[in-house]
N, C-alpha and C positions, 0 to 999 in steps of 0.2 A: 704367819711367815717366819715370825720371829724362831723359830724351830726348825724351818727351813735353812732361816741361815745359817744356824749356829749346824746344820748338818753340813752345809754345803761348806762351813769353815774348818769342821773337823776333818773332811772325807770330801776336797777336791776332787769333782770328776767331771768329765764333759757330755754326760748324758742330763735329761731330764731328771725330775727329782723321782720318778720310776725306777731310776736305780737304786735312792734310798729304798721304798717298799720294795722291792727283790732282797736287797741286802737283808731287811731287817724278816720279811715274810716267805720271801723264796721267789723264784721266776715267775711262775703264776702268778701271784701279787703283783709282780713288779709290771709284766704284761699286760695283766687287767688294768692296774692303773693308767698309763702306758696309752692305751686303746681308749681307753673312758676320759680319758685330759684332750685326746685327738678329736674325737667325739664333742665335747663339750665345745673346742674350741671351734668347730666347724658348726656349731649351730649358733654359737654365740656370734663370731662374725656375718653370717646369712642375715640373723635377727638386728645387728645394728645396720648392715649395708639397709635394710629395710628399712630401718627407722629412721636411716639418714635420708634415703630417698624419700619420703613420704613428709619427711620435713620440708625437703626442697620442694616435692610436688605442691605446694602450698604457693609457692613462687614462681613457678616455672608450670603452669597447670597442663603444656602443649606437650609436654616428653611425660610419655607414661612410667610410671613408680617401676615396671620391671627394666627399666631402660638405663633409670637413674642407679637405680641397684645393681645393675651389673657390673654400669661405668664407676660405680664406688670398691666393688668388687676385683676390677680388670686394677685399677691403679694403686690401690692396699696392698694386691698382690707384688705387685713389680714393683713396689716400692722395699717389700720386702723379699722380693727376690734379689734385688739386687748388692746386697749388705744386711748382715745386722746392726753395722755403725747408721744404716740412713734412717733405720728403723725407730733406732733409740733417738736419732736427732730428730726427724717426724714426732715421738711420742712426747718428749720435750718440747717442741712446739706446741703442740696442739694444747699439753696440759697449760701452756702462759695463755695460750688464747682462751682457754674456757675461765681460766682465774680470771682474766681479764670482761670476760663478757659477765661474769656474774658481779663482779666488781661494778661494770658499768651498769646493772639494773638494779644493783641497790641503790647506786646514785641515784637513778631516775626515778625511782621509789620515794628514797627519802625526799629528793626532791619536791614529787605531787605531793608526798603528807604533808609536807612543811607549806604549800603555796610557793613556791619558788616557781615553781613552773605554772601554765596555765592549763586550768581541765580540760582537754577538749575533749570532744563528741562526733562521734563518725554520723553523720546523719542515717547511713543504714546498719547503724545499731540492731543488732539479733535481739534488744531486748524493746526497743522501741514498737509498736504496733503499726501494721501493715495501713498504708492510707487505700487501698483498694483490696478487694476479693480478689484471688485469683483469678485469673481467665475460665472462664465457664459458669463461676459461683456465683449464687446471685446474692446480694447484698443483705442480711438479714439485720430487721432495725435491732437497735440499741434495746439491751434488756435491763428494767428499773433494778431488778434483784441483783447484779452485778456487782 
């Protein structure tokens, strides 16, 4: 990124960094870099939307993951199409949101480690043994070797 910043300061252009690849290595290299960058963005945007939708699916299991992904992609596409200024503003506020969430998690973890908060266990913890066998399974007697 430092080198890209140096190139942009020395030769400001309205295009993407593929302009610098084209200037240094030719039009074919510039076009290749530009299309590879576009392809990477398309894949990353889809992967991020799917990841965010999968996280929200744990909160709202009624809405399918594909619908949540579509909502994410539509909202962020609309933000980007509305203008570059909006994209920068949203990026800024989402970055602050991430920093606040990380600090909050660190604070809660520290408080739990120091014993400032009560240690609460869920009664349906996945590590606790089941109280009865699943339906249709016969209960086996306990083994003394376990």
